[in-house]
N, C-alpha and C positions, 0 to 999 in steps of 0.2 A: 867811426875809425876812432881807436885810441890810439895815441904813441905811447911809448911804455917810456920814455926819455924826453925831455926838453928839444935837444939838437933834430930831434928828428922831426919836429913841427915845423922847422922853417919853410919847405918848400909849401907845406901844408897853410900856412900863415900867408905866403904869397898865392895860391890858388884860391883862396877863400876873401879876398878883398881889401889883405892888408898890405899888399905890394908896395903902394905909396908910403908906408911908414915902416918898412923894414929895415933903413936903416938908423930907426932908434931904437932898434932890439937891444934890449938891456939897457937902456938908459933911462934915466927919471925922468918919467912923466911918458916916455916909449913902451914898444909894446915888451912886454910878459918875454923873457928866454924861455917860457913852457908855454902850453897851451894853457887857458885859463878862459873858465865859465863865464868871467863876468866881461873878459874881452871880446868874444864873440860865440854867435850862437853856434857856432861849426866848433867849439870847443866843448866836447860832453864831460870833461875830464881834466880835471887839474893834474897834469903827468908833472912829476918833478926827478924823481929817482927810480932808478931802475927795477924792472921786478914785480911791477902793481899792476901793469896794465890787462893780463890774463884772468886776475883775482876780479877786475874791476868790471872786465867784458862778460866774464861768467856772471856774475849781478845784473850787468844790464840786461843780459838776455833770462835771466830768470824772472827779472820785474816785467822786461817785454811779451814773454809769455803768460804771465798771469794775468795779465791786458789785454791779450789776445791779439797783439797785435805780429805784423809780418815781417819787420826789418831786421836787415844784417846787422849782424855786433862782430867790427873786425879789431883785435887786437895786434898790434903790430908790436914784437920787439925784436931786440936785437942780440949780438955775442952775449954780451955782458949778462942781459938777463937768463942765459941759459943755463946759469948756475944756480938760482936763486928762484925764491917765489915758488908759482906754482908749476912754473918750468921743470923745476927740478925734480 
């Protein structure tokens, strides 16, 4: 799952084993306000700004196909992303 912006990933962080640290969100030495590959294996993409998830997901899907994989790639976008990037 590729989240388009950081605040979409807060529930994702809770569900992927970081619930006990959620109160440290956006604090020094705490959880990142965005998905962060170095923070969790469940964060496949370093989301930050709107409108990048579709193109990132497409790249991941092409790489998957070239490797012969069968995993799903899901890009979650919000209303702000509808007017930019590949959604536009």
